[in-house]
Backbone as JSON, one array per atom type, in Angstrom:
{
  "sequence": "MAGLAGCASLMSSAASGLAEDLEAAVQNQTDPETVRAGAPAYMLLLDSFIESDPDDAELLSAAANLYAAYGTLFADDPARAARLTERAREYAARAVCLRFPAGCDWPGMPFEAFVATLPRLRPTHGGVAWSYAAASLASIRAHADDWNALAELPHMEALLERYLELDGSDGHAQVHTWLGILATLRPPALGGDPERGRAHFERAIELSGGRDLAAKVEYARGYARLLYDRELHDRLLREVLEADPVVPGLTLTNVLAQREAEALLASADDYF",
  "N": [[-29.91, 91.75, -74.0], [-31.97, 91.9, -72.11], [-31.22, 89.8, -70.48], [-28.77, 90.75, -69.47], [-29.69, 92.97, -68.03], [-31.19, 91.68, -66.08], [-29.16, 90.31, -64.74], [-27.68, 92.49, -63.73], [-29.55, 93.54, -61.98], [-29.75, 91.44, -60.14], [-27.15, 91.44, -59.07], [-27.15, 93.94, -57.87], [-29.08, 93.57, -55.9], [-27.81, 91.6, -54.37], [-25.58, 93.04, -53.47], [-26.83, 95.0, -51.89], [-27.94, 93.35, -49.97], [-25.61, 92.29, -48.79], [-24.55, 94.65, -47.73], [-26.43, 95.19, -45.74], [-26.01, 92.94, -44.14], [-23.37, 93.41, -43.33], [-23.71, 95.74, -41.83], [-25.29, 94.73, -39.75], [-23.47, 92.9, -38.66], [-21.5, 94.62, -37.65], [-23.0, 96.01, -35.73], [-23.48, 93.98, -33.91], [-21.09, 93.31, -32.78], [-18.84, 92.56, -30.16], [-16.37, 93.58, -29.53], [-15.06, 96.61, -29.72], [-12.59, 97.42, -30.8], [-12.05, 95.65, -32.83], [-13.91, 96.42, -34.71], [-13.04, 99.01, -35.17], [-10.6, 98.48, -36.43], [-11.32, 96.86, -38.6], [-13.58, 97.84, -39.99], [-13.03, 99.94, -41.93], [-12.2, 98.55, -44.28], [-14.55, 97.35, -45.14], [-16.03, 99.59, -45.61], [-14.74, 100.62, -47.84], [-15.37, 98.54, -49.56], [-18.15, 98.85, -49.8], [-18.12, 101.34, -51.04], [-17.12, 100.55, -53.52], [-19.2, 98.99, -54.49], [-21.14, 100.95, -54.77], [-20.0, 102.51, -56.72], [-20.4, 100.8, -58.86], [-23.16, 100.62, -58.91], [-24.73, 103.28, -58.71], [-27.29, 104.15, -58.15], [-28.67, 102.77, -56.22], [-30.67, 102.97, -53.62], [-30.92, 101.7, -51.12], [-28.38, 100.61, -50.75], [-26.84, 102.94, -50.72], [-27.87, 104.13, -48.39], [-27.13, 102.25, -46.44], [-24.33, 102.43, -46.6], [-24.05, 105.1, -45.85], [-24.93, 104.94, -43.18], [-22.92, 103.34, -42.04], [-20.56, 104.84, -42.49], [-21.23, 107.17, -41.05], [-21.49, 106.18, -38.43], [-18.91, 105.15, -37.98], [-17.32, 107.44, -38.33], [-18.21, 108.96, -36.19], [-17.79, 107.38, -33.88], [-15.2, 106.26, -33.97], [-13.25, 107.79, -35.28], [-10.64, 109.5, -34.33], [-9.17, 111.72, -35.04], [-10.06, 115.02, -35.71], [-10.23, 116.15, -38.32], [-10.35, 113.91, -39.93], [-12.71, 112.73, -38.97], [-14.5, 114.65, -39.86], [-14.27, 114.37, -42.65], [-15.17, 111.71, -43.06], [-17.8, 111.76, -42.07], [-18.89, 113.66, -43.71], [-18.9, 112.28, -46.13], [-20.72, 110.32, -45.44], [-23.03, 111.86, -45.18], [-23.26, 112.77, -47.82], [-23.79, 110.37, -49.21], [-26.21, 109.68, -47.95], [-27.82, 111.84, -48.69], [-27.99, 111.45, -51.44], [-29.41, 109.06, -51.48], [-31.85, 109.89, -50.38], [-32.7, 111.66, -52.4], [-33.15, 109.9, -54.5], [-35.31, 108.39, -53.58], [-37.14, 110.18, -52.55], [-37.98, 112.74, -54.12], [-38.67, 115.38, -53.41], [-36.9, 115.94, -51.43], [-34.47, 116.41, -52.58], [-33.14, 118.83, -52.5], [-32.57, 119.2, -49.86], [-30.0, 119.48, -48.43], [-28.6, 122.4, -47.24], [-30.99, 123.77, -47.49], [-33.29, 126.4, -46.61], [-34.84, 126.68, -43.34], [-37.71, 126.94, -43.18], [-38.54, 126.17, -45.77], [-37.52, 123.59, -45.79], [-39.01, 122.32, -43.74], [-41.5, 122.46, -44.92], [-41.46, 120.43, -46.77], [-41.71, 118.09, -45.33], [-44.3, 117.0, -44.6], [-44.89, 115.49, -46.84], [-43.47, 113.17, -46.68], [-43.6, 109.63, -46.49], [-44.35, 106.39, -44.99], [-42.77, 104.59, -46.51], [-40.54, 106.05, -47.0], [-39.09, 106.02, -44.74], [-36.6, 104.7, -44.16], [-34.59, 106.05, -45.7], [-34.94, 108.61, -44.73], [-34.22, 108.36, -42.04], [-31.5, 107.62, -42.31], [-30.5, 109.95, -43.49], [-30.93, 111.82, -41.45], [-29.34, 110.74, -39.36], [-26.78, 110.73, -40.54], [-26.47, 113.44, -41.05], [-26.55, 114.54, -38.46], [-24.26, 113.36, -37.43], [-22.36, 114.6, -39.05], [-22.76, 117.28, -38.36], [-21.96, 117.19, -35.69], [-19.25, 116.65, -36.08], [-18.48, 119.02, -37.13], [-18.69, 120.94, -35.15], [-17.71, 123.44, -34.49], [-18.55, 125.11, -36.43], [-20.79, 127.49, -37.22], [-22.66, 127.51, -39.26], [-23.15, 124.82, -39.68], [-24.24, 124.1, -37.19], [-26.59, 125.51, -37.35], [-28.28, 123.85, -38.65], [-29.4, 122.1, -36.87], [-32.12, 122.5, -35.92], [-33.48, 121.7, -38.26], [-32.92, 118.95, -38.33], [-34.11, 118.11, -35.98], [-36.81, 118.58, -36.55], [-37.11, 116.8, -38.68], [-36.68, 114.32, -37.4], [-38.84, 114.33, -35.65], [-40.92, 114.16, -37.48], [-40.28, 111.68, -38.55], [-40.97, 109.98, -36.46], [-43.68, 110.0, -36.71], [-44.23, 108.44, -38.87], [-45.81, 105.61, -39.77], [-44.85, 102.28, -39.09], [-42.1, 102.67, -39.16], [-38.67, 101.97, -38.29], [-36.4, 101.81, -35.45], [-37.27, 103.55, -33.42], [-36.58, 103.93, -30.7], [-33.92, 104.86, -30.77], [-34.36, 107.23, -32.14], [-35.84, 108.71, -30.29], [-33.87, 108.96, -28.34], [-32.03, 110.63, -29.7], [-33.64, 112.9, -30.0], [-33.95, 113.57, -27.35], [-31.31, 114.27, -26.73], [-31.0, 116.54, -28.39], [-32.85, 118.26, -27.21], [-31.67, 118.8, -24.8], [-29.27, 120.0, -25.2], [-28.83, 122.65, -24.63], [-29.08, 124.88, -21.8], [-32.17, 125.77, -20.04], [-32.36, 128.59, -19.97], [-31.19, 129.37, -22.3], [-32.81, 128.47, -24.27], [-33.14, 125.72, -24.24], [-34.92, 122.63, -23.53], [-35.24, 120.84, -21.08], [-37.13, 119.15, -19.78], [-38.71, 118.14, -21.82], [-36.71, 116.8, -23.1], [-36.13, 114.89, -21.11], [-38.51, 113.38, -21.2], [-38.28, 112.23, -23.74], [-35.92, 110.67, -23.43], [-36.76, 108.85, -21.47], [-38.81, 107.59, -22.86], [-37.33, 106.35, -24.87], [-35.89, 104.5, -23.35], [-38.0, 102.97, -22.38], [-39.1, 101.91, -24.79], [-37.04, 100.28, -25.68], [-36.95, 98.45, -23.72], [-35.16, 98.94, -21.74], [-32.8, 97.96, -22.7], [-31.25, 99.34, -24.5], [-28.49, 100.78, -23.85], [-27.19, 103.14, -24.4], [-29.13, 105.11, -24.35], [-29.61, 105.52, -21.64], [-27.13, 106.46, -20.82], [-26.94, 108.87, -22.26], [-29.13, 110.17, -21.16], [-28.24, 110.51, -18.54], [-25.99, 112.14, -19.03], [-27.03, 114.28, -20.57], [-29.43, 115.23, -19.34], [-29.45, 114.75, -16.43], [-26.96, 115.79, -15.63], [-27.21, 118.36, -16.61], [-29.18, 119.44, -14.94], [-28.04, 119.07, -12.52], [-28.58, 116.71, -11.04], [-27.57, 114.51, -9.09], [-28.26, 112.05, -7.92], [-30.01, 110.78, -9.78], [-28.29, 110.71, -11.95], [-26.14, 108.99, -11.09], [-27.55, 106.65, -10.54], [-28.6, 105.88, -13.08], [-26.22, 105.4, -14.5], [-25.02, 103.37, -13.04], [-26.86, 101.35, -13.49], [-26.38, 100.94, -16.19], [-23.76, 99.9, -16.14], [-24.18, 97.53, -14.8], [-25.67, 96.02, -16.53], [-26.25, 93.47, -19.06], [-24.45, 93.74, -21.95], [-24.83, 92.51, -24.4], [-26.95, 92.52, -26.89], [-28.99, 91.86, -29.59], [-28.36, 93.84, -32.4], [-27.66, 96.01, -30.87], [-25.34, 95.63, -29.51], [-22.62, 96.6, -29.93], [-22.89, 99.43, -29.53], [-23.8, 99.33, -26.92], [-21.61, 98.24, -25.51], [-19.78, 100.33, -25.87], [-21.25, 102.3, -24.58], [-21.11, 101.45, -21.94], [-18.42, 101.92, -21.41], [-18.44, 104.71, -21.55], [-20.17, 105.25, -19.43], [-18.68, 104.41, -17.25], [-16.59, 106.28, -17.34], [-18.01, 108.68, -16.93], [-19.05, 108.3, -14.36], [-16.65, 108.22, -12.93], [-15.85, 110.84, -13.11], [-17.75, 112.19, -11.72], [-17.63, 113.25, -9.08], [-16.04, 115.51, -9.36], [-17.61, 116.98, -11.14], [-20.14, 117.38, -9.87]],
  "CA": [[-30.03, 92.94, -73.16], [-32.81, 91.58, -70.97], [-30.42, 88.98, -69.58], [-27.81, 91.61, -68.78], [-30.42, 93.78, -67.06], [-31.52, 90.82, -64.96], [-27.92, 90.07, -64.0], [-27.35, 93.71, -62.99], [-30.5, 93.64, -60.87], [-29.36, 90.44, -59.16], [-25.94, 91.91, -58.4], [-27.53, 95.06, -57.01], [-29.76, 93.0, -54.75], [-26.8, 90.93, -53.55], [-24.77, 94.07, -52.82], [-27.64, 95.6, -50.84], [-28.02, 92.37, -48.89], [-24.31, 92.25, -48.11], [-24.43, 95.87, -46.94], [-27.24, 95.01, -44.54], [-25.33, 91.96, -43.29], [-22.2, 94.08, -42.73], [-24.21, 96.65, -40.8], [-25.7, 93.91, -38.61], [-22.26, 92.35, -38.04], [-20.89, 95.7, -36.87], [-23.86, 96.3, -34.58], [-23.47, 92.86, -32.97], [-19.71, 93.05, -32.38], [-18.58, 92.85, -28.74], [-15.04, 94.18, -29.38], [-14.99, 97.82, -30.54], [-11.32, 97.56, -31.52], [-12.18, 94.89, -34.07], [-14.65, 97.28, -35.64], [-12.14, 100.12, -35.52], [-9.56, 98.02, -37.36], [-11.84, 96.17, -39.76], [-14.67, 98.5, -40.72], [-12.63, 100.68, -43.14], [-12.16, 97.67, -45.46], [-15.93, 97.18, -45.58], [-16.47, 100.88, -46.16], [-14.22, 100.66, -49.22], [-16.16, 97.59, -50.34], [-19.43, 99.5, -50.12], [-17.81, 102.36, -52.05], [-16.98, 99.9, -54.83], [-20.54, 98.6, -54.93], [-21.84, 102.16, -55.18], [-19.44, 102.87, -58.03], [-21.03, 99.94, -59.86], [-24.61, 100.85, -58.95], [-24.87, 104.52, -57.95], [-28.69, 104.5, -57.94], [-29.27, 101.83, -55.27], [-30.91, 103.77, -52.42], [-30.64, 100.9, -49.92], [-26.93, 100.53, -50.63], [-26.38, 104.27, -50.3], [-28.25, 104.34, -46.98], [-26.29, 101.38, -45.61], [-23.0, 103.03, -46.56], [-24.16, 106.32, -45.04], [-25.01, 104.56, -41.77], [-21.62, 102.84, -41.58], [-19.63, 105.97, -42.45], [-21.62, 108.07, -39.96], [-21.17, 105.54, -37.16], [-17.46, 105.06, -37.82], [-16.79, 108.78, -38.15], [-18.58, 109.46, -34.87], [-17.31, 106.55, -32.77], [-13.83, 105.77, -34.03], [-12.3, 108.72, -35.91], [-10.13, 110.37, -33.27], [-8.7, 112.96, -35.65], [-11.22, 115.81, -36.12], [-10.3, 116.32, -39.77], [-10.81, 112.63, -40.5], [-14.13, 112.59, -38.63], [-15.25, 115.53, -40.75], [-14.3, 113.77, -44.0], [-15.99, 110.5, -43.08], [-19.22, 112.09, -41.88], [-19.33, 114.35, -44.93], [-19.23, 111.24, -47.11], [-21.98, 109.72, -44.98], [-24.13, 112.77, -45.54], [-23.39, 112.78, -49.28], [-24.49, 109.15, -49.59], [-27.58, 109.75, -47.46], [-28.55, 112.82, -49.51], [-28.27, 110.8, -52.73], [-30.49, 108.08, -51.25], [-33.1, 110.66, -50.24], [-33.1, 112.21, -53.7], [-33.66, 108.81, -55.31], [-36.57, 107.88, -53.07], [-38.03, 111.28, -52.16], [-37.47, 113.87, -54.91], [-38.85, 116.66, -52.71], [-35.76, 116.14, -50.54], [-33.22, 116.54, -53.33], [-32.47, 120.09, -52.13], [-32.47, 119.34, -48.41], [-28.74, 120.09, -47.96], [-28.55, 123.84, -47.42], [-32.31, 124.37, -47.66], [-33.77, 127.18, -45.46], [-35.65, 125.88, -42.42], [-39.13, 126.95, -43.54], [-38.71, 125.36, -46.97], [-37.25, 122.21, -45.39], [-40.17, 121.81, -42.99], [-42.64, 122.36, -45.83], [-41.4, 119.16, -47.5], [-41.83, 116.94, -44.44], [-45.6, 116.3, -44.66], [-44.97, 114.58, -47.99], [-42.8, 111.91, -46.37], [-44.47, 108.51, -46.24], [-43.61, 105.31, -44.33], [-41.77, 103.99, -47.39], [-39.35, 106.91, -47.01], [-38.52, 106.02, -43.4], [-35.19, 104.31, -44.13], [-33.7, 107.1, -46.21], [-35.06, 109.77, -43.84], [-33.4, 108.09, -40.86], [-30.09, 107.69, -42.69], [-30.14, 111.35, -43.7], [-30.86, 112.49, -40.15], [-28.19, 110.23, -38.62], [-25.56, 111.21, -41.19], [-26.39, 114.9, -40.86], [-26.18, 114.81, -37.08], [-22.85, 113.0, -37.29], [-21.57, 115.65, -39.71], [-22.86, 118.49, -37.53], [-21.09, 116.98, -34.53], [-17.86, 116.75, -36.51], [-18.24, 120.43, -37.48], [-19.33, 121.66, -34.05], [-17.21, 124.82, -34.41], [-19.08, 125.8, -37.6], [-22.15, 127.94, -36.92], [-23.55, 127.12, -40.35], [-23.54, 123.44, -39.42], [-25.12, 124.08, -36.03], [-27.88, 126.08, -37.73], [-29.12, 122.79, -39.2], [-29.96, 121.27, -35.81], [-33.59, 122.51, -35.96], [-33.92, 120.88, -39.39], [-32.86, 117.55, -37.97], [-35.13, 117.86, -34.96], [-38.09, 118.51, -37.25], [-37.13, 115.56, -39.46], [-36.86, 113.21, -36.49], [-40.23, 114.37, -35.17], [-41.74, 113.62, -38.57], [-39.97, 110.26, -38.65], [-41.75, 109.28, -35.44], [-45.07, 109.94, -37.15], [-44.37, 107.53, -40.0], [-46.18, 104.26, -39.32], [-44.02, 101.19, -39.57], [-40.68, 103.01, -39.17], [-37.85, 101.28, -37.31], [-35.44, 102.63, -34.72], [-37.91, 104.61, -32.65], [-35.87, 104.2, -29.46], [-32.78, 105.7, -31.09], [-34.86, 108.56, -32.51], [-36.16, 109.4, -29.03], [-32.6, 109.33, -27.7], [-31.5, 111.81, -30.39], [-34.48, 114.06, -29.67], [-33.59, 113.94, -25.98], [-30.02, 114.98, -26.8], [-31.21, 117.86, -28.98], [-33.6, 119.1, -26.28], [-30.87, 119.1, -23.61], [-27.98, 120.58, -25.57], [-28.72, 123.99, -24.05], [-29.88, 125.07, -20.58], [-33.45, 126.43, -20.3], [-32.19, 130.04, -20.19], [-30.73, 129.59, -23.67], [-33.74, 127.86, -25.21], [-33.26, 124.28, -24.1], [-36.17, 122.14, -22.93], [-34.81, 119.6, -20.44], [-38.22, 118.24, -19.45], [-39.05, 117.44, -23.06], [-35.62, 115.84, -23.29], [-36.33, 113.78, -20.17], [-39.59, 112.54, -21.71], [-37.75, 111.45, -24.85], [-34.99, 109.67, -22.91], [-37.52, 107.8, -20.8], [-39.51, 106.84, -23.89], [-36.33, 105.49, -25.51], [-35.62, 103.39, -22.42], [-39.2, 102.14, -22.37], [-39.25, 101.21, -26.06], [-35.99, 99.25, -25.8], [-36.98, 97.59, -22.55], [-33.96, 99.21, -20.96], [-31.64, 97.26, -23.28], [-30.41, 100.31, -25.23], [-27.77, 101.42, -22.75], [-26.81, 104.5, -24.79], [-30.2, 106.02, -23.94], [-29.4, 105.86, -20.23], [-25.92, 107.29, -20.72], [-27.27, 110.22, -22.73], [-30.04, 110.71, -20.16], [-27.41, 110.99, -17.43], [-25.12, 113.21, -19.5], [-27.76, 115.43, -21.07], [-30.46, 115.76, -18.42], [-29.05, 114.74, -15.02], [-25.86, 116.75, -15.42], [-27.7, 119.72, -16.87], [-29.95, 119.88, -13.77], [-27.26, 118.72, -11.32], [-29.3, 115.67, -10.31], [-26.54, 113.48, -8.86], [-28.88, 110.76, -7.62], [-30.45, 110.2, -11.04], [-27.06, 110.49, -12.74], [-25.41, 107.8, -10.65], [-28.42, 105.47, -10.69], [-28.64, 105.49, -14.48], [-24.93, 104.89, -14.94], [-24.81, 102.06, -12.4], [-27.69, 100.4, -14.23], [-25.68, 100.63, -17.43], [-22.61, 99.05, -15.85], [-24.64, 96.22, -14.32], [-26.46, 95.36, -17.56], [-25.59, 92.64, -20.07], [-24.43, 94.58, -23.15], [-25.07, 91.73, -25.62], [-28.33, 92.62, -27.35], [-28.95, 91.92, -31.06], [-28.53, 95.17, -32.98], [-27.25, 97.08, -29.95], [-24.19, 95.18, -28.71], [-21.48, 97.51, -30.03], [-23.17, 100.7, -28.85], [-23.91, 99.06, -25.49], [-20.25, 98.12, -24.97], [-19.24, 101.69, -25.81], [-22.0, 103.03, -23.55], [-20.56, 101.08, -20.63], [-17.17, 102.66, -21.24], [-18.81, 106.1, -21.26], [-20.75, 105.29, -18.09], [-17.58, 104.31, -16.29], [-15.87, 107.56, -17.34], [-18.87, 109.7, -16.33], [-19.07, 108.07, -12.91], [-15.34, 108.57, -12.38], [-15.72, 112.3, -13.07], [-18.94, 112.77, -11.07], [-17.29, 114.06, -7.89], [-15.55, 116.81, -9.82], [-18.69, 117.71, -11.79], [-21.18, 117.77, -8.95]],
  "C": [[-30.87, 92.66, -71.92], [-32.04, 90.74, -69.96], [-29.42, 89.8, -68.8], [-28.5, 92.46, -67.73], [-30.77, 92.95, -65.84], [-30.31, 90.53, -64.1], [-27.54, 91.28, -63.16], [-28.26, 93.86, -61.78], [-30.14, 92.66, -59.76], [-28.14, 90.89, -58.38], [-26.25, 93.05, -57.46], [-28.19, 94.55, -55.74], [-28.77, 92.33, -53.81], [-25.95, 91.94, -52.8], [-25.54, 94.72, -51.67], [-27.76, 94.66, -49.65], [-26.74, 92.27, -48.1], [-24.13, 93.48, -47.23], [-25.23, 95.76, -45.64], [-26.58, 94.03, -43.58], [-24.11, 92.58, -42.61], [-22.63, 95.01, -41.6], [-24.6, 95.87, -39.55], [-24.48, 93.34, -37.89], [-21.56, 93.39, -37.17], [-21.7, 95.95, -35.6], [-23.78, 95.21, -33.51], [-22.07, 92.5, -32.48], [-19.49, 93.46, -30.92], [-17.25, 93.56, -28.51], [-14.94, 95.42, -30.27], [-13.7, 97.95, -31.33], [-11.31, 96.75, -32.81], [-12.89, 95.72, -35.13], [-13.76, 98.43, -36.1], [-11.14, 99.69, -36.59], [-10.15, 97.49, -38.66], [-12.85, 96.92, -40.59], [-14.2, 99.27, -41.96], [-12.58, 99.83, -44.4], [-13.57, 97.49, -46.02], [-16.49, 98.48, -46.15], [-15.99, 101.04, -47.6], [-14.99, 99.7, -50.11], [-17.5, 98.19, -50.73], [-19.22, 100.61, -51.16], [-17.74, 101.73, -53.45], [-18.32, 99.46, -55.37], [-21.31, 99.83, -55.45], [-21.3, 102.66, -56.51], [-20.11, 102.07, -59.15], [-22.52, 100.2, -60.0], [-24.93, 102.11, -58.13], [-26.31, 104.9, -57.63], [-29.41, 103.5, -57.04], [-29.44, 102.55, -53.93], [-30.6, 103.0, -51.14], [-29.14, 100.8, -49.68], [-26.35, 101.86, -50.16], [-26.68, 104.52, -48.83], [-27.38, 103.5, -46.05], [-24.88, 101.95, -45.49], [-23.01, 104.3, -45.72], [-24.17, 105.98, -43.56], [-23.65, 104.12, -41.24], [-20.6, 103.98, -41.49], [-19.95, 106.91, -41.29], [-21.22, 107.48, -38.62], [-19.66, 105.52, -36.94], [-16.86, 106.45, -37.57], [-17.07, 109.35, -36.77], [-17.87, 108.71, -33.76], [-15.81, 106.31, -32.78], [-12.82, 106.72, -34.66], [-11.83, 109.73, -34.86], [-9.64, 111.72, -33.81], [-9.89, 113.77, -36.15], [-11.36, 115.97, -37.63], [-10.81, 115.04, -40.43], [-12.29, 112.41, -40.19], [-14.98, 113.45, -39.55], [-15.36, 114.93, -42.15], [-15.24, 112.57, -44.06], [-17.47, 110.83, -42.95], [-19.76, 112.9, -43.05], [-19.69, 113.34, -46.02], [-20.54, 110.55, -46.72], [-23.16, 110.58, -45.39], [-24.34, 112.82, -47.05], [-24.16, 111.54, -49.74], [-25.97, 109.21, -49.17], [-28.42, 110.72, -48.29], [-28.9, 112.24, -50.87], [-29.4, 109.79, -52.59], [-31.83, 108.78, -51.12], [-33.59, 111.13, -51.59], [-33.68, 111.13, -54.61], [-35.06, 108.37, -54.89], [-37.61, 108.97, -52.79], [-37.57, 112.55, -52.87], [-37.64, 115.23, -54.24], [-37.69, 116.97, -51.78], [-34.44, 116.32, -51.26], [-32.44, 117.8, -52.93], [-32.36, 120.27, -50.62], [-31.15, 119.94, -47.95], [-28.71, 121.59, -48.27], [-29.89, 124.52, -47.56], [-32.7, 125.2, -46.43], [-34.77, 126.39, -44.63], [-37.11, 125.81, -42.85], [-39.4, 126.08, -44.76], [-38.5, 123.88, -46.65], [-38.48, 121.6, -44.71], [-41.38, 121.62, -43.9], [-42.63, 121.05, -46.62], [-41.78, 117.96, -46.63], [-43.2, 116.26, -44.47], [-45.72, 115.32, -45.82], [-44.23, 113.27, -47.76], [-43.84, 110.85, -46.03], [-43.67, 107.39, -45.57], [-42.54, 104.66, -45.2], [-40.49, 104.81, -47.46], [-38.58, 106.84, -45.68], [-37.03, 105.71, -43.37], [-34.26, 105.41, -44.59], [-33.77, 108.35, -45.32], [-34.19, 109.58, -42.6], [-31.92, 108.2, -41.19], [-29.64, 109.13, -42.88], [-30.0, 112.07, -42.36], [-29.62, 112.05, -39.39], [-26.88, 110.75, -39.21], [-25.38, 112.7, -40.98], [-25.98, 115.24, -39.44], [-24.73, 114.45, -36.81], [-21.96, 114.08, -37.9], [-21.6, 116.94, -38.89], [-21.96, 118.37, -36.31], [-19.63, 117.14, -34.9], [-17.48, 118.18, -36.89], [-18.83, 121.34, -36.4], [-18.85, 123.1, -33.91], [-17.69, 125.67, -35.59], [-20.53, 126.19, -37.34], [-23.14, 127.58, -38.02], [-24.03, 125.68, -40.18], [-24.53, 123.37, -38.27], [-26.51, 124.62, -36.36], [-28.82, 125.03, -38.3], [-29.73, 121.9, -38.12], [-31.49, 121.32, -35.78], [-34.17, 121.72, -37.12], [-33.99, 119.41, -38.99], [-33.88, 117.19, -36.89], [-36.5, 117.72, -35.6], [-38.2, 117.21, -38.05], [-37.34, 114.35, -38.55], [-38.27, 113.17, -35.93], [-41.16, 113.8, -36.23], [-41.52, 112.12, -38.73], [-40.8, 109.45, -37.65], [-43.21, 109.11, -35.86], [-45.3, 108.92, -38.26], [-44.65, 106.11, -39.5], [-45.24, 103.23, -39.92], [-42.54, 101.5, -39.61], [-39.95, 102.25, -38.07], [-37.0, 102.29, -36.54], [-36.04, 103.72, -33.87], [-37.13, 104.94, -31.38], [-34.68, 105.13, -29.72], [-33.22, 107.12, -31.47], [-35.2, 109.35, -31.25], [-34.88, 109.81, -28.3], [-32.03, 110.58, -28.35], [-32.32, 113.05, -30.05], [-34.22, 114.51, -28.24], [-32.29, 114.72, -25.94], [-30.23, 116.4, -27.31], [-31.93, 118.8, -28.02], [-32.77, 119.51, -25.07], [-29.48, 119.63, -23.95], [-27.74, 121.92, -24.9], [-29.52, 124.05, -22.75], [-31.16, 125.83, -20.91], [-33.3, 127.92, -20.62], [-31.77, 130.36, -21.61], [-31.6, 128.86, -24.7], [-33.86, 126.36, -25.14], [-34.56, 123.9, -23.42], [-35.87, 120.8, -22.25], [-35.95, 118.64, -20.11], [-38.71, 117.49, -20.69], [-37.95, 116.41, -23.37], [-35.77, 114.65, -22.37], [-37.4, 112.83, -20.68], [-39.1, 111.66, -22.87], [-36.8, 110.36, -24.37], [-35.77, 108.52, -22.26], [-38.32, 106.96, -21.79], [-38.55, 105.9, -24.62], [-36.03, 104.28, -24.64], [-36.8, 102.43, -22.4], [-39.31, 101.29, -23.64], [-38.23, 100.09, -26.22], [-36.01, 98.27, -24.64], [-35.76, 97.76, -21.67], [-32.7, 98.59, -21.52], [-30.74, 98.17, -24.1], [-29.7, 101.17, -24.2], [-27.34, 102.84, -23.1], [-27.86, 105.51, -24.37], [-30.01, 106.45, -22.49], [-28.17, 106.74, -20.03], [-26.23, 108.72, -21.15], [-28.26, 110.92, -21.79], [-29.24, 111.28, -18.99], [-26.58, 112.2, -17.84], [-25.92, 114.46, -19.83], [-28.71, 116.06, -20.08], [-29.95, 115.85, -16.98], [-27.91, 115.72, -14.74], [-26.33, 118.18, -15.64], [-28.41, 120.29, -15.65], [-29.26, 119.54, -12.45], [-28.01, 117.74, -10.42], [-28.35, 114.48, -10.13], [-27.16, 112.11, -8.63], [-29.32, 110.06, -8.91], [-29.25, 109.82, -11.91], [-26.39, 109.18, -12.37], [-26.26, 106.54, -10.8], [-28.43, 104.97, -12.13], [-27.33, 104.83, -14.91], [-24.6, 103.56, -14.28], [-25.65, 100.98, -13.09], [-27.03, 99.99, -15.54], [-24.54, 99.66, -17.17], [-23.01, 97.65, -15.4], [-25.36, 95.41, -15.4], [-25.59, 94.46, -18.44], [-25.61, 93.42, -21.38], [-24.81, 93.83, -24.43], [-26.56, 91.7, -25.92], [-28.3, 92.72, -28.87], [-29.25, 93.33, -31.57], [-28.03, 96.31, -32.13], [-25.92, 96.78, -29.25], [-23.03, 96.17, -28.75], [-21.73, 98.81, -29.28], [-23.31, 100.49, -27.35], [-22.53, 98.93, -24.83], [-19.61, 99.51, -24.84], [-19.95, 102.52, -24.75], [-21.48, 102.69, -22.16], [-19.22, 101.76, -20.37], [-17.46, 104.12, -20.88], [-19.35, 106.23, -19.84], [-19.67, 105.25, -17.03], [-16.83, 105.64, -16.19], [-16.71, 108.66, -16.67], [-18.96, 109.53, -14.81], [-17.75, 108.49, -12.27], [-15.17, 110.08, -12.25], [-16.85, 112.98, -12.29], [-18.61, 113.66, -9.89], [-16.81, 115.44, -8.3], [-16.69, 117.64, -10.42], [-19.72, 118.23, -10.81], [-20.64, 118.43, -7.68]]
}
């Protein structure tokens, strides 16, 4: 029995390592179409690993990250995007429950009760907290016509703010980008806070050394367009197009950001 337990532990560790390697391979891919065509096979592979070891939080988080990214970036059909991001959120919620029992009821929890759990998060919970936030935001985006889904945006903003406070957490630049997006979703008259969003976008750019091109695209889309600042808008997008997109961990999103930048610049005359 001890030998079998050791073998199971080894297999679980190998599966978690493979999931991390797959995530890195996707992030470092220069051809988005390769990811579009190939990622579903790896998603099914992760599903099979989870079937074998449903209590591996790292594996669940890795699968949640891949499903959320694919559902957001490559699922053109809205119904399919909804299905994929719902699975991402399910996996992320299971990972949270395994590592942070106070978060077992996060899905559907009222805002006040949700926020009351956040002080108990510790740096060791950073990975599952990030996966839950990313998967939830992907699912909310896929259900943008559902007011119940949109009502969870304040939950995610609070979770991301708490994530920033956790010492030793990774992905701070991306968290600031998301907080910038959330702060600029609405104009000031409807409760938005564009200046807070600007501060988050600029912090994301600073933390990544300007190498995370998605931060500049979202800065242009969320802040510059909201305030009709054509000069800032065009400067940011030209910087994106002139940059080298190949950056470890950011290559795929940078390539996609350059496509977005080109489209935003092409539509600028009509918008402004």
